[in-house]
C-alpha positions as CSV (number, residue, x, y, z in Angstrom):
1,M,-43.8,-22.0,0.7
2,R,-41.9,-23.8,-2.0
3,N,-42.8,-21.1,-4.5
4,K,-41.6,-18.4,-2.1
5,I,-38.3,-20.2,-1.7
6,L,-37.9,-20.5,-5.5
7,L,-38.7,-16.9,-6.0
8,A,-36.2,-15.8,-3.4
9,S,-33.5,-18.0,-5.0
10,L,-34.2,-16.5,-8.5
11,M,-34.0,-13.0,-7.1
12,Y,-30.6,-13.8,-5.4
13,A,-29.3,-15.4,-8.6
14,S,-30.3,-12.3,-10.5
15,M,-28.5,-10.1,-8.0
16,L,-25.3,-12.1,-8.4
17,T,-25.5,-12.0,-12.2
18,T,-26.0,-8.2,-12.1
19,T,-22.9,-7.9,-9.8
20,V,-20.7,-10.1,-11.9
21,H,-21.6,-8.4,-15.2
22,A,-21.6,-4.9,-13.9
23,E,-19.4,-2.4,-15.7
24,P,-16.0,-2.8,-14.0
25,L,-14.2,0.2,-12.6
26,G,-11.0,1.1,-14.3
27,G,-11.3,-2.1,-16.3
28,L,-10.9,-4.3,-13.1
29,A,-13.7,-6.8,-12.3
30,F,-14.8,-6.6,-8.6
31,S,-12.6,-3.5,-8.0
32,E,-15.6,-2.0,-6.2
33,T,-15.5,-4.7,-3.6
34,T,-12.2,-3.8,-2.0
35,P,-12.9,-2.5,1.5
36,H,-11.9,1.0,2.6
37,S,-11.3,2.6,6.0
38,S,-14.5,3.2,8.0
39,S,-13.1,6.7,8.8
40,M,-13.3,7.7,5.1
41,T,-16.2,8.0,2.6
42,M,-16.3,7.5,-1.1
43,K,-16.6,10.9,-2.8
44,D,-16.9,9.0,-6.1
45,D,-15.7,5.7,-7.6
46,F,-12.1,7.0,-7.7
47,T,-11.8,9.2,-4.5
48,L,-11.8,8.5,-0.8
49,V,-12.1,11.5,1.6
50,G,-11.8,11.7,5.4
51,D,-11.6,14.5,8.0
52,Q,-8.0,14.0,8.9
53,D,-5.0,15.5,7.2
54,L,-3.0,12.3,6.5
55,M,0.3,14.0,6.0
56,A,0.0,16.1,9.2
57,M,0.5,13.0,11.4
58,D,3.9,12.3,12.9
59,A,5.8,9.5,11.2
60,I,6.9,8.1,14.5
61,N,4.6,8.3,17.5
62,S,5.7,9.3,21.0
63,N,5.9,5.5,21.9
64,G,8.2,4.9,19.0
65,V,5.6,3.2,16.8
66,V,5.6,4.1,13.1
67,S,2.4,5.1,11.3
68,A,1.5,3.9,7.8
69,I,-1.3,4.9,5.5
70,I,-2.5,2.0,3.4
71,E,-3.1,3.0,-0.3
72,I,-3.1,-0.5,-1.9
73,P,-4.3,-3.5,0.0
74,T,-2.5,-6.9,-0.4
75,G,-3.5,-8.7,-3.5
76,T,-5.0,-5.8,-5.4
77,S,-3.7,-4.0,-8.5
78,A,-5.4,-0.6,-8.6
79,K,-2.8,2.1,-8.1
80,W,-4.2,4.4,-5.4
81,E,-2.2,7.0,-3.5
82,V,-2.6,9.9,-1.0
83,S,-3.5,13.0,-3.0
84,K,-0.8,15.8,-3.1
85,E,-3.5,18.4,-3.7
86,D,-5.8,17.3,-0.9
87,T,-4.0,15.3,1.8
88,K,-7.3,14.3,3.4
89,A,-8.0,12.2,0.3
90,V,-6.8,9.0,-1.3
91,Y,-7.4,8.7,-5.0
92,W,-7.1,6.2,-7.9
93,E,-4.1,7.5,-9.8
94,Y,-4.6,8.5,-13.4
95,K,-2.0,7.8,-16.2
96,N,-2.6,8.4,-19.9
97,D,-6.2,9.6,-19.1
98,A,-7.1,6.3,-17.4
99,P,-7.1,4.8,-13.9
100,R,-3.7,3.2,-13.3
101,V,-3.7,-0.5,-13.0
102,V,-0.5,-2.6,-12.3
103,N,-0.4,-5.1,-15.2
104,Y,1.0,-7.9,-13.0
105,L,0.1,-10.1,-10.1
106,G,-1.5,-8.2,-7.2
107,Y,0.7,-6.5,-4.6
108,P,2.4,-9.0,-2.4
109,G,1.8,-6.8,0.7
110,N,-0.1,-3.7,1.7
111,Y,1.5,-0.8,0.0
112,G,1.4,2.7,1.4
113,A,3.1,5.8,2.6
114,I,4.7,7.0,5.9
115,P,3.0,10.4,6.9
116,G,5.2,13.3,7.8
117,T,8.1,12.2,5.6
118,D,9.8,13.7,2.6
119,L,13.1,12.4,1.2
120,P,14.4,14.6,-1.7
121,K,16.6,13.2,-4.4
122,E,19.8,14.7,-3.0
123,M,19.2,12.5,0.1
124,G,18.5,9.3,-1.9
125,G,14.7,9.7,-2.2
126,D,12.2,10.7,-4.8
127,G,10.7,13.8,-3.2
128,D,7.6,12.0,-2.0
129,P,6.6,10.5,1.3
130,L,8.5,7.2,2.0
131,D,7.0,4.1,0.5
132,V,6.2,1.2,2.8
133,I,5.2,-2.5,2.4
134,V,3.2,-3.8,5.3
135,L,3.4,-7.6,5.3
136,G,0.3,-9.7,6.0
137,Q,-3.5,-9.8,5.4
138,A,-5.2,-7.1,3.3
139,I,-5.8,-3.9,5.2
140,P,-8.7,-1.6,4.0
141,R,-7.6,1.2,1.7
142,G,-7.1,4.5,3.6
143,E,-6.6,2.8,7.0
144,I,-3.9,4.2,9.3
145,V,-2.0,1.4,11.1
146,D,0.8,1.1,13.6
147,V,3.7,-0.8,12.2
148,R,7.2,-1.9,13.0
149,V,9.9,-1.3,10.4
150,I,12.1,-4.3,10.0
151,G,14.2,-3.4,6.9
152,V,14.3,-1.7,3.6
153,L,14.4,-2.9,0.0
154,K,16.9,-0.8,-1.9
155,M,15.8,-0.2,-5.5
156,L,16.5,1.9,-8.6
157,D,13.7,3.1,-10.8
158,V,15.2,4.1,-14.2
159,G,18.4,4.8,-12.4
160,E,16.9,6.8,-9.5
161,Q,16.7,5.7,-5.9
162,D,13.3,4.3,-5.0
163,D,13.6,2.4,-1.7
164,K,10.7,0.6,0.0
165,L,10.5,0.2,3.7
166,I,9.5,-3.2,4.9
167,A,7.2,-3.3,7.9
168,V,4.8,-5.5,9.9
169,L,1.7,-4.8,11.9
170,T,2.4,-4.4,15.6
171,Q,-0.5,-6.8,16.4
172,G,-3.1,-9.0,14.9
173,S,-0.9,-10.5,12.2
174,P,1.2,-13.7,11.8
175,F,4.1,-11.3,11.2
176,A,3.5,-9.1,14.2
177,H,6.4,-10.5,16.3
178,V,9.0,-10.2,13.5
179,E,11.7,-7.6,14.3
180,S,14.3,-8.1,11.6
181,M,14.8,-9.3,8.0
182,T,16.9,-12.1,9.4
183,Q,14.0,-13.3,11.5
184,L,11.6,-12.9,8.6
185,D,13.8,-15.1,6.4
186,S,14.2,-17.7,9.1
187,E,10.5,-18.0,10.1
188,F,8.9,-17.2,6.8
189,P,11.2,-18.5,4.0
190,G,10.7,-17.0,0.6
191,V,8.8,-13.9,1.6
192,S,11.6,-11.5,1.0
193,Q,12.4,-13.1,-2.3
194,I,8.8,-12.8,-3.4
195,I,8.9,-9.0,-2.6
196,D,12.2,-8.6,-4.3
197,I,11.1,-10.4,-7.5
198,W,7.7,-8.7,-7.6
199,F,9.1,-5.1,-7.4
200,A,11.9,-5.9,-9.9
201,N,9.3,-7.1,-12.5
202,Y,5.9,-5.5,-11.9
203,K,6.5,-2.8,-14.5
204,G,7.4,-5.3,-17.2
205,P,10.7,-6.4,-18.7
206,D,11.6,-2.9,-19.8
207,G,10.2,-1.1,-16.7
208,G,13.5,0.1,-15.5
209,M,13.2,-1.4,-12.0
210,E,16.4,-2.8,-10.4
211,G,16.6,-4.5,-7.0
212,L,19.8,-3.9,-5.0
213,G,18.9,-6.1,-2.0
214,F,17.7,-5.6,1.5
215,E,19.2,-3.7,4.4
216,D,18.4,-4.2,8.1
217,A,16.0,-2.3,10.4
218,E,18.8,0.0,11.6
219,S,19.4,1.3,8.1
220,A,15.7,1.6,7.4
221,L,15.1,3.6,10.6
222,A,18.0,5.9,9.7
223,V,16.3,6.6,6.3
224,L,12.9,7.1,8.1
225,E,14.3,9.5,10.7
226,A,16.1,11.6,8.0
227,A,12.9,11.8,6.0
228,A,10.8,12.8,9.0
229,E,13.4,15.5,9.9
230,N,13.4,16.8,6.4
231,F,9.6,17.0,6.3
232,S,9.5,19.2,9.5
233,T,12.3,21.5,8.3
234,P,10.9,24.7,6.6
């Protein structure tokens, strides 16, 4: 019996060693351990594919709840995004012929996109779906979640507008009851400052990011509604 237990222990240790020393994906150790949505499957190490057209969903549901597609879970640094060529897929973005990795601390919240939105540069956007930061625990990559928008971080990226909506899950999170940036700052001191500092610095000292402060939920929803209306306009 003792020998069987010893053999099992050695096999388990061998498995752990193999995992730890496995070739990391994109140069990131343990990158393959980040969970993804159960509704999507791994086409390969760098592509998730599902059956649903992610950009065909409405930005705002009939009950007023906003939808968000999670591309980068909290605490991770691999730069994934919804594919523009196949909007049923989420892929690991390539830059300079290599998977893109944020060379900084992991994202301070779940980063993603609002489906059914498009805000062109002439309206203060960057021509892509609206970016959103969903505060709280890590959400599997590719998951579609209901969120409440509580504000917007106004930013410039090399002089161009690059705003980030701030949102919370509508349930199952310590932040679920938060409805405004004022409430967030009151009940969770430091969170907004962390987000502001992170996005101003994650591209490095010469990254061209400049924070312009936060605006409230009313301003954020105005941006969201304009982007949703622009998306549906031929």
